[in-house]
VORO-170843 format. One record per atom (N, C-alpha, C): residue number from 0; residue in three letters; atom name; z, y, x. Coordinates in pm, 1 decimal. Each point is the difference from the previous one (the first is absolute). Layout:
# residues N
+-----+------+------+----------+----------+----------+
|  nr | rest | atom |       c3 |       c2 |       c1 |
+-----+------+------+----------+----------+----------+
| NUM |  ALA |   CA |        Z |        Y |        X |
...
+-----+------+------+----------+----------+----------+
END
This chain:
# residues 105
+-----+------+------+----------+----------+----------+
|  nr | rest | atom |       c3 |       c2 |       c1 |
+-----+------+------+----------+----------+----------+
|   0 |  PHE |    N |   3944.4 |  13084.0 |  27149.9 |
|   0 |  PHE |   CA |    138.5 |      8.9 |    -42.1 |
|   0 |  PHE |    C |     84.6 |   -106.4 |     68.5 |
|   1 |  LEU |    N |    -51.7 |   -122.8 |      7.9 |
|   1 |  LEU |   CA |     77.6 |   -107.8 |     61.0 |
|   1 |  LEU |    C |     23.2 |     22.8 |    148.5 |
|   2 |  HIS |    N |    -97.6 |     58.0 |     69.1 |
|   2 |  HIS |   CA |     17.7 |     30.3 |    141.5 |
|   2 |  HIS |    C |    108.4 |    105.4 |     18.1 |
|   3 |  PHE |    N |     -2.7 |    102.4 |    -83.6 |
|   3 |  PHE |   CA |    101.8 |    104.9 |      4.2 |
|   3 |  PHE |    C |    137.7 |    -56.8 |    -32.8 |
|   4 |  PHE |    N |      7.4 |    -83.5 |   -103.1 |
|   4 |  PHE |   CA |    126.4 |    -60.7 |    -41.1 |
|   4 |  PHE |    C |     52.7 |    -93.9 |    108.1 |
|   5 |  GLY |    N |    -88.1 |    -77.6 |     60.3 |
|   5 |  GLY |   CA |     41.0 |    -90.4 |    107.2 |
|   5 |  GLY |    C |     54.8 |     74.8 |    119.8 |
|   6 |  SER |    N |    -63.9 |    109.2 |     37.3 |
|   6 |  SER |   CA |     49.5 |     81.3 |    111.3 |
|   6 |  SER |    C |    137.5 |     57.8 |    -32.0 |
|   7 |  ALA |    N |     18.1 |     45.1 |   -122.6 |
|   7 |  ALA |   CA |    129.9 |     54.5 |    -39.7 |
|   7 |  ALA |    C |    108.8 |   -106.7 |      3.1 |
|   8 |  MET |    N |    -32.0 |   -121.6 |    -41.4 |
|   8 |  MET |   CA |    100.0 |   -107.5 |      1.5 |
|   8 |  MET |    C |     37.7 |    -40.6 |    142.7 |
|   9 |  PHE |    N |    -98.0 |     -2.6 |     89.0 |
|   9 |  PHE |   CA |     32.5 |    -27.4 |    140.0 |
|   9 |  PHE |    C |     86.7 |    111.1 |     58.1 |
|  10 |  ALA |    N |    -24.8 |    124.6 |    -41.0 |
|  10 |  ALA |   CA |     84.1 |    111.1 |     44.9 |
|  10 |  ALA |    C |    142.5 |    -15.0 |    -51.8 |
|  11 |  VAL |    N |     14.3 |    -46.0 |   -123.0 |
|  11 |  VAL |   CA |    133.5 |    -20.9 |    -57.8 |
|  11 |  VAL |    C |     75.9 |   -105.6 |     78.7 |
|  12 |  VAL |    N |    -65.1 |   -111.1 |     29.1 |
|  12 |  VAL |   CA |     67.0 |   -108.2 |     73.1 |
|  12 |  VAL |    C |     34.2 |     43.1 |    142.2 |
|  13 |  GLY |    N |    -92.0 |     68.2 |     65.8 |
|  13 |  GLY |   CA |     28.8 |     49.1 |    134.7 |
|  13 |  GLY |    C |    115.4 |     97.8 |      2.1 |
|  14 |  THR |    N |      7.5 |     85.2 |    -99.2 |
|  14 |  THR |   CA |    109.0 |     95.7 |     -9.1 |
|  14 |  THR |    C |    133.1 |    -70.0 |    -26.5 |
|  15 |  GLN |    N |     -0.4 |   -101.8 |    -83.4 |
|  15 |  GLN |   CA |    122.9 |    -75.7 |    -25.9 |
|  15 |  GLN |    C |     51.4 |    -66.2 |    126.8 |
|  16 |  ILE |    N |    -87.2 |    -62.6 |     75.1 |
|  16 |  ILE |   CA |     39.4 |    -67.2 |    123.8 |
|  16 |  ILE |    C |     53.7 |    101.4 |    100.2 |
|  17 |  ALA |    N |    -68.0 |    112.4 |     14.8 |
|  17 |  ALA |   CA |     44.9 |    102.6 |     94.0 |
|  17 |  ALA |    C |    132.2 |     61.3 |    -44.1 |
|  18 |  GLY |    N |     17.5 |     19.2 |   -129.9 |
|  18 |  GLY |   CA |    126.5 |     53.7 |    -50.0 |
|  18 |  GLY |    C |    115.3 |    -95.4 |     22.7 |
|  19 |  ASP |    N |    -23.9 |   -129.0 |    -18.0 |
|  19 |  ASP |   CA |    103.8 |    -99.5 |     26.4 |
|  19 |  ASP |    C |     34.7 |     -6.3 |    148.6 |
|  20 |  ALA |    N |    -95.7 |     37.8 |     86.1 |
|  20 |  ALA |   CA |     24.7 |      2.2 |    143.9 |
|  20 |  ALA |    C |     74.1 |    126.7 |     42.9 |
|  21 |  GLY |    N |     20.7 |     93.0 |    -92.7 |
|  21 |  GLY |   CA |     77.6 |    120.0 |     28.5 |
|  21 |  GLY |    C |    -81.3 |    120.7 |     42.7 |
|  22 |  MET |    N |   -129.6 |     -0.6 |    -23.7 |
|  22 |  MET |   CA |    -83.7 |    113.6 |     39.0 |
|  22 |  MET |    C |     16.3 |    115.7 |    -98.2 |
|  23 |  ASN |    N |    -30.8 |    120.3 |     48.4 |
|  23 |  ASN |   CA |      3.5 |    117.5 |    -87.8 |
|  23 |  ASN |    C |   -132.6 |     11.7 |    -74.6 |
|  24 |  ILE |    N |    -18.3 |    109.8 |    -71.7 |
|  24 |  ILE |   CA |   -118.0 |     13.0 |    -85.6 |
|  24 |  ILE |    C |   -130.2 |      4.4 |     80.0 |
|  25 |  VAL |    N |      3.7 |     60.1 |    118.2 |
|  25 |  VAL |   CA |   -121.6 |      7.5 |     80.9 |
|  25 |  VAL |    C |    -39.5 |   -139.9 |     48.7 |
|  26 |  GLY |    N |     96.6 |    -75.0 |     48.9 |
|  26 |  GLY |   CA |    -28.2 |   -136.1 |     46.2 |
|  26 |  GLY |    C |    -44.8 |    -90.3 |   -112.5 |
|  27 |  CYS |    N |     65.4 |     12.4 |   -114.9 |
|  27 |  CYS |   CA |    -37.7 |    -82.4 |   -115.3 |
|  27 |  CYS |    C |   -140.8 |     31.8 |    -47.4 |
|  28 |  THR |    N |    -34.3 |    128.4 |     -3.5 |
|  28 |  THR |   CA |   -133.7 |     39.1 |    -42.6 |
|  28 |  THR |    C |   -104.8 |    -47.2 |    100.0 |
|  29 |  LEU |    N |     31.2 |      8.6 |    128.3 |
|  29 |  LEU |   CA |    -93.5 |    -46.4 |    101.5 |
|  29 |  LEU |    C |    -23.1 |   -150.5 |    -10.7 |
|  30 |  VAL |    N |    107.6 |    -76.5 |    -13.1 |
|  30 |  VAL |   CA |    -13.6 |   -145.0 |    -12.7 |
|  30 |  VAL |    C |    -72.5 |    -35.0 |   -130.1 |
|  31 |  GLY |    N |     32.0 |     69.7 |   -107.8 |
|  31 |  GLY |   CA |    -68.6 |    -23.6 |   -127.2 |
|  31 |  GLY |    C |   -149.1 |     27.0 |      8.7 |
|  32 |  CYS |    N |    -37.7 |    108.2 |     66.3 |
|  32 |  CYS |   CA |   -142.2 |     32.3 |     13.4 |
|  32 |  CYS |    C |    -71.7 |    -98.4 |     91.8 |
|  33 |  ILE |    N |     67.0 |    -43.1 |    105.8 |
|  33 |  ILE |   CA |    -61.2 |   -100.5 |     87.9 |
|  33 |  ILE |    C |    -21.0 |   -130.4 |    -76.8 |
|  34 |  ALA |    N |     98.5 |    -37.2 |    -80.5 |
|  34 |  ALA |   CA |    -14.8 |   -121.5 |    -80.1 |
|  34 |  ALA |    C |   -112.4 |     14.6 |   -102.4 |
|  35 |  ALA |    N |    -15.0 |    120.2 |    -54.9 |
|  35 |  ALA |   CA |    -99.6 |     21.4 |   -104.8 |
|  35 |  ALA |    C |   -142.3 |      2.2 |     53.1 |
|  36 |  VAL |    N |    -22.0 |     64.7 |    113.5 |
|  36 |  VAL |   CA |   -137.2 |     18.0 |     47.7 |
|  36 |  VAL |    C |    -32.6 |    -82.6 |    123.9 |
|  37 |  GLY |    N |     98.3 |    -64.7 |     58.9 |
|  37 |  GLY |   CA |    -21.5 |    -72.1 |    124.8 |
|  37 |  GLY |    C |    -95.9 |   -115.9 |    -11.6 |
|  38 |  GLY |    N |     18.1 |    -84.5 |    -98.2 |
|  38 |  GLY |   CA |    -86.2 |   -117.1 |    -15.0 |
|  38 |  GLY |    C |   -143.4 |     35.9 |    -31.8 |
|  39 |  GLY |    N |    -18.3 |     94.9 |    -88.3 |
|  39 |  GLY |   CA |   -135.7 |     43.1 |    -33.9 |
|  39 |  GLY |    C |    -68.4 |     70.0 |    116.2 |
|  40 |  SER |    N |     77.5 |     75.7 |     76.9 |
|  40 |  SER |   CA |    -57.2 |     66.8 |    117.1 |
|  40 |  SER |    C |    -45.6 |   -101.4 |    103.4 |
|  41 |  LEU |    N |     83.4 |    -99.2 |     25.1 |
|  41 |  LEU |   CA |    -36.4 |   -104.7 |     94.6 |
|  41 |  LEU |    C |   -123.6 |    -75.7 |    -48.4 |
|  42 |  ASN |    N |     -5.5 |    -27.4 |   -127.7 |
|  42 |  ASN |   CA |   -116.7 |    -67.1 |    -57.8 |
|  42 |  ASN |    C |   -125.8 |     84.6 |     18.6 |
|  43 |  ASN |    N |      9.7 |    129.6 |    -27.9 |
|  43 |  ASN |   CA |   -115.2 |     88.5 |     16.8 |
|  43 |  ASN |    C |    -45.8 |      5.7 |    145.3 |
|  44 |  LEU |    N |     94.7 |      2.2 |     92.7 |
|  44 |  LEU |   CA |    -36.0 |      8.3 |    141.3 |
|  44 |  LEU |    C |    -61.4 |   -129.5 |     51.0 |
|  45 |  LEU |    N |     55.4 |   -113.1 |    -41.3 |
|  45 |  LEU |   CA |    -50.1 |   -128.1 |     48.8 |
|  45 |  LEU |    C |   -138.2 |    -33.7 |    -55.6 |
|  46 |  TYR |    N |    -25.0 |     34.5 |   -124.3 |
|  46 |  TYR |   CA |   -127.1 |    -34.7 |    -62.0 |
|  46 |  TYR |    C |   -102.2 |    111.8 |      3.9 |
|  47 |  GLY |    N |     30.1 |    108.9 |     71.5 |
|  47 |  GLY |   CA |    -97.5 |    105.4 |     20.7 |
|  47 |  GLY |    C |    -21.5 |     92.7 |   -117.3 |
|  48 |  SER |    N |     85.8 |     -3.8 |    -98.4 |
|  48 |  SER |   CA |    -19.0 |     86.3 |   -116.3 |
|  48 |  SER |    C |     25.7 |    146.5 |     31.1 |
|  49 |  SER |    N |     63.6 |     27.3 |    112.7 |
|  49 |  SER |   CA |     29.8 |    139.1 |     35.1 |
|  49 |  SER |    C |    -87.4 |     50.5 |    113.8 |
|  50 |  SER |    N |   -104.3 |    -70.3 |     32.5 |
|  50 |  SER |   CA |    -86.0 |     35.0 |    113.0 |
|  50 |  SER |    C |    -81.1 |    125.0 |    -30.2 |
|  51 |  THR |    N |      4.3 |     94.1 |     91.8 |
|  51 |  THR |   CA |    -83.1 |    120.1 |    -16.7 |
|  51 |  THR |    C |   -147.8 |    -32.2 |     20.8 |
|  52 |  LEU |    N |    -28.3 |   -112.6 |     65.4 |
|  52 |  LEU |   CA |   -140.2 |    -41.7 |     17.1 |
|  52 |  LEU |    C |    -63.0 |    -38.3 |   -133.2 |
|  53 |  LEU |    N |     84.0 |    -42.5 |    -93.9 |
|  53 |  LEU |   CA |    -49.5 |    -37.0 |   -132.7 |
|  53 |  LEU |    C |      3.2 |    116.4 |    -97.6 |
|  54 |  GLY |    N |     41.2 |    116.7 |     48.2 |
|  54 |  GLY |   CA |      3.1 |    117.5 |    -85.9 |
|  54 |  GLY |    C |    128.7 |     15.4 |    -79.4 |
|  55 |  ARG |    N |    103.0 |    -73.3 |     37.0 |
|  55 |  ARG |   CA |    128.4 |     11.3 |    -70.0 |
|  55 |  ARG |    C |     94.5 |     83.9 |     84.3 |
|  56 |  SER |    N |     88.7 |     72.5 |    -66.4 |
|  56 |  SER |   CA |     81.2 |     99.1 |     70.6 |
|  56 |  SER |    C |    139.2 |    -48.5 |     38.2 |
|  57 |  GLY |    N |     29.4 |   -125.5 |     -9.1 |
|  57 |  GLY |   CA |    131.8 |    -46.6 |     41.0 |
|  57 |  GLY |    C |     56.4 |   -101.6 |    -96.2 |
|  58 |  VAL |    N |    125.3 |    -31.6 |     21.2 |
|  58 |  VAL |   CA |     67.0 |    -98.5 |    -84.2 |
|  58 |  VAL |    C |     17.2 |     54.5 |   -141.3 |
|  59 |  PHE |    N |     38.8 |    -86.6 |    -92.6 |
|  59 |  PHE |   CA |     -1.6 |     36.3 |   -142.0 |
|  59 |  PHE |    C |     89.5 |    117.5 |    -33.8 |
|  60 |  TRP |    N |    113.8 |     12.5 |     66.6 |
|  60 |  TRP |   CA |     91.4 |    108.9 |    -35.7 |
|  60 |  TRP |    C |    -42.3 |    132.2 |     61.8 |
|  61 |  VAL |    N |    -93.6 |     -3.4 |     93.8 |
|  61 |  VAL |   CA |    -60.1 |    124.0 |     50.0 |
|  61 |  VAL |    C |   -113.1 |     42.1 |    -93.5 |
|  62 |  GLN |    N |    -72.8 |    -97.2 |    -51.8 |
|  62 |  GLN |   CA |   -107.9 |     29.7 |    -93.7 |
|  62 |  GLN |    C |     56.0 |     46.4 |   -134.5 |
|  63 |  THR |    N |    111.5 |    -59.4 |    -41.9 |
|  63 |  THR |   CA |     63.0 |     35.8 |   -127.3 |
|  63 |  THR |    C |    147.3 |     30.2 |     26.1 |
|  64 |  PRO |    N |     35.1 |    123.9 |     34.9 |
|  64 |  PRO |   CA |    138.4 |     32.5 |     35.8 |
|  64 |  PRO |    C |     99.8 |    -15.4 |   -115.9 |
|  65 |  SER |    N |    -49.6 |    -10.1 |   -121.8 |
|  65 |  SER |   CA |     91.7 |    -15.4 |   -112.6 |
|  65 |  SER |    C |     75.8 |   -132.2 |      8.1 |
|  66 |  LYS |    N |    -57.0 |   -101.1 |     64.3 |
|  66 |  LYS |   CA |     70.8 |   -127.7 |     15.7 |
|  66 |  LYS |    C |    116.4 |     14.5 |     95.9 |
|  67 |  LEU |    N |    -17.0 |     76.5 |    106.2 |
|  67 |  LEU |   CA |    110.5 |     27.5 |     91.0 |
|  67 |  LEU |    C |    104.7 |     86.5 |    -68.5 |
|  68 |  LEU |    N |    -43.1 |     97.2 |    -76.3 |
|  68 |  LEU |   CA |     93.4 |     84.3 |    -73.9 |
|  68 |  LEU |    C |     78.6 |    -82.4 |   -101.8 |
|  69 |  GLY |    N |    -66.1 |    -94.6 |    -65.2 |
|  69 |  GLY |   CA |     69.4 |    -88.8 |    -93.0 |
|  69 |  GLY |    C |    104.5 |    -84.3 |     70.1 |
|  70 |  ALA |    N |    -30.1 |    -46.3 |    121.1 |
|  70 |  ALA |   CA |     97.1 |    -77.5 |     77.1 |
|  70 |  ALA |    C |    119.2 |     86.3 |     40.1 |
|  71 |  ILE |    N |    -24.7 |    125.2 |     36.2 |
|  71 |  ILE |   CA |    109.3 |     91.1 |     35.6 |
|  71 |  ILE |    C |     87.8 |     26.6 |   -120.5 |
|  72 |  VAL |    N |    -61.3 |     27.8 |   -114.1 |
|  72 |  VAL |   CA |     76.5 |     27.6 |   -122.3 |
|  72 |  VAL |    C |     81.5 |   -122.5 |    -41.3 |
|  73 |  ALA |    N |    -61.6 |   -118.1 |      5.0 |
|  73 |  ALA |   CA |     72.0 |   -122.7 |    -36.0 |
|  73 |  ALA |    C |    116.9 |    -24.7 |     95.1 |
|  74 |  SER |    N |    -17.8 |     29.7 |    128.2 |
|  74 |  SER |   CA |    107.3 |    -19.1 |     97.1 |
|  74 |  SER |    C |    116.8 |     95.0 |    -26.0 |
|  75 |  VAL |    N |    -30.0 |    125.9 |    -25.7 |
|  75 |  VAL |   CA |    106.8 |     97.8 |    -23.2 |
|  75 |  VAL |    C |     75.1 |    -31.5 |   -128.9 |
|  76 |  ILE |    N |    -72.9 |    -33.7 |   -105.5 |
|  76 |  ILE |   CA |     66.2 |    -36.4 |   -126.4 |
|  76 |  ILE |    C |     86.9 |   -123.7 |     18.5 |
|  77 |  THR |    N |    -50.5 |    -99.0 |     71.7 |
|  77 |  THR |   CA |     78.0 |   -121.9 |     24.0 |
|  77 |  THR |    C |    123.5 |     30.6 |     82.0 |
|  78 |  PHE |    N |    -11.1 |     86.9 |     98.9 |
|  78 |  PHE |   CA |    114.8 |     32.9 |     84.8 |
|  78 |  PHE |    C |    114.6 |     56.7 |    -82.9 |
|  79 |  TYR |    N |    -31.1 |     85.2 |    -96.2 |
|  79 |  TYR |   CA |    105.5 |     61.9 |    -80.4 |
|  79 |  TYR |    C |     42.5 |    -84.2 |   -120.0 |
|  80 |  MET |    N |    -89.6 |    -81.2 |    -54.6 |
|  80 |  MET |   CA |     33.1 |    -75.1 |   -121.3 |
|  80 |  MET |    C |     55.1 |   -139.4 |     27.5 |
|  81 |  TRP |    N |    -26.6 |    -58.9 |    115.5 |
|  81 |  TRP |   CA |     44.1 |   -136.5 |     28.8 |
|  81 |  TRP |    C |    152.0 |    -14.9 |     -4.6 |
|  82 |  PRO |    N |     79.2 |     91.7 |     56.3 |
|  82 |  PRO |   CA |    145.9 |    -15.5 |    -11.5 |
|  82 |  PRO |    C |     49.5 |      2.0 |   -144.9 |
|  83 |  HIS |    N |    -61.4 |     81.3 |    -84.3 |
|  83 |  HIS |   CA |     39.0 |      4.2 |   -141.1 |
|  83 |  HIS |    C |    -34.3 |   -131.9 |    -68.8 |
|  84 |  TYR |    N |   -115.5 |    -55.7 |     31.6 |
|  84 |  TYR |   CA |    -39.6 |   -128.4 |    -56.1 |
|  84 |  TYR |    C |     97.9 |   -109.8 |     42.6 |
|  85 |  CYS |    N |     39.9 |      2.3 |    126.0 |
|  85 |  CYS |   CA |     95.8 |   -100.8 |     49.7 |
|  85 |  CYS |    C |    134.6 |     13.4 |    -69.6 |
|  86 |  ASP |    N |     44.8 |    122.8 |    -23.1 |
|  86 |  ASP |   CA |    126.7 |     20.3 |    -71.5 |
|  86 |  ASP |    C |     -7.6 |    -55.1 |   -141.8 |
|  87 |  ILE |    N |   -108.2 |     27.4 |    -69.1 |
|  87 |  ILE |   CA |    -15.9 |    -45.9 |   -138.0 |
|  87 |  ILE |    C |     -4.4 |   -151.8 |     -6.6 |
|  88 |  THR |    N |    -76.6 |    -61.9 |     89.7 |
|  88 |  THR |   CA |    -10.5 |   -145.8 |     -4.6 |
|  88 |  THR |    C |    128.4 |    -67.9 |     44.0 |
|  89 |  SER |    N |     75.7 |     60.9 |     92.0 |
|  89 |  SER |   CA |    125.8 |    -62.3 |     41.0 |
|  89 |  SER |    C |    104.0 |      8.3 |   -111.6 |
|  90 |  VAL |    N |      2.7 |    110.6 |    -72.8 |
|  90 |  VAL |   CA |     92.0 |     10.6 |   -113.6 |
|  90 |  VAL |    C |    -38.0 |   -102.0 |   -106.5 |
|  91 |  HIS |    N |   -128.8 |    -13.9 |    -26.4 |
|  91 |  HIS |   CA |    -46.0 |    -98.9 |    -96.8 |
|  91 |  HIS |    C |     40.3 |   -140.3 |     44.6 |
|  92 |  TYR |    N |    -17.7 |    -29.8 |    127.0 |
|  92 |  TYR |   CA |     33.9 |   -133.3 |     50.9 |
|  92 |  TYR |    C |    149.6 |    -25.5 |    -11.7 |
|  93 |  LEU |    N |     81.2 |     97.6 |     37.2 |
|  93 |  LEU |   CA |    145.1 |    -20.1 |     -4.2 |
|  93 |  LEU |    C |     52.5 |    -11.8 |   -142.3 |
|  94 |  GLU |    N |    -50.0 |     85.2 |    -89.0 |
|  94 |  GLU |   CA |     55.6 |      2.0 |   -134.9 |
|  94 |  GLU |    C |    -62.7 |   -103.4 |    -92.4 |
|  95 |  ASP |    N |   -131.0 |    -15.6 |      5.8 |
|  95 |  ASP |   CA |    -68.6 |    -85.0 |    -97.0 |
|  95 |  ASP |    C |    -22.3 |   -143.2 |     49.3 |
|  96 |  VAL |    N |    -27.0 |    -16.9 |    127.1 |
|  96 |  VAL |   CA |    -28.0 |   -134.6 |     50.0 |
|  96 |  VAL |    C |    128.5 |    -72.1 |     35.7 |
|  97 |  ILE |    N |     84.4 |     63.6 |     81.2 |
|  97 |  ILE |   CA |    127.1 |    -62.3 |     37.7 |
|  97 |  ILE |    C |     98.1 |      8.3 |   -117.3 |
|  98 |  GLY |    N |      2.6 |    113.2 |    -66.2 |
|  98 |  GLY |   CA |     88.9 |     19.2 |   -114.0 |
|  98 |  GLY |    C |    120.7 |     83.9 |     37.8 |
|  99 |  LYS |    N |     36.5 |     91.4 |    -90.1 |
|  99 |  LYS |   CA |    112.3 |     89.4 |     27.1 |
|  99 |  LYS |    C |    130.0 |    -75.7 |     15.1 |
| 100 |  GLU |    N |     15.3 |   -107.8 |    -76.3 |
| 100 |  GLU |   CA |    126.5 |    -74.3 |      5.2 |
| 100 |  GLU |    C |     15.9 |    -75.1 |    132.0 |
| 101 |  ASN |    N |   -108.9 |    -29.2 |     70.4 |
| 101 |  ASN |   CA |      6.6 |    -73.1 |    126.3 |
| 101 |  ASN |    C |      9.3 |     91.2 |    121.9 |
| 102 |  LEU |    N |    -10.6 |    131.9 |    -18.9 |
| 102 |  LEU |   CA |      0.5 |     90.2 |    112.6 |
| 102 |  LEU |    C |    136.1 |      4.5 |     68.9 |
| 103 |  ASN |    N |    106.6 |    -15.2 |    -72.8 |
| 103 |  ASN |   CA |    133.1 |      4.9 |     60.8 |
| 103 |  ASN |    C |     30.4 |   -125.2 |     80.7 |
| 104 |  ASP |    N |    -66.2 |   -110.7 |    -33.3 |
| 104 |  ASP |   CA |     23.2 |   -124.8 |     72.2 |
| 104 |  ASP |    C |    -65.3 |      8.8 |    134.4 |
+-----+------+------+----------+----------+----------+
END
């Protein structure tokens, strides 16, 4: 569960960064998936965990495609929900933190 959750969180952060850079949904999803599976893939390749000589069929997201699918789903949800989250938090910041009476100043 933690590996799946960690991959999804890396996908969320990658998607946020790509969205702030002005990418569309395809670019954001690609960057999110690279962020989610890139480090683990590199780790598997460097330490031989994906070697066919050892009887393994590839990196972790090839062996378990649900982790890649989770990263894709997390990226797409983040792409559409992040602007709404930013709107809600900015309204909260303007009205509750700064204060309505100070907005005109």
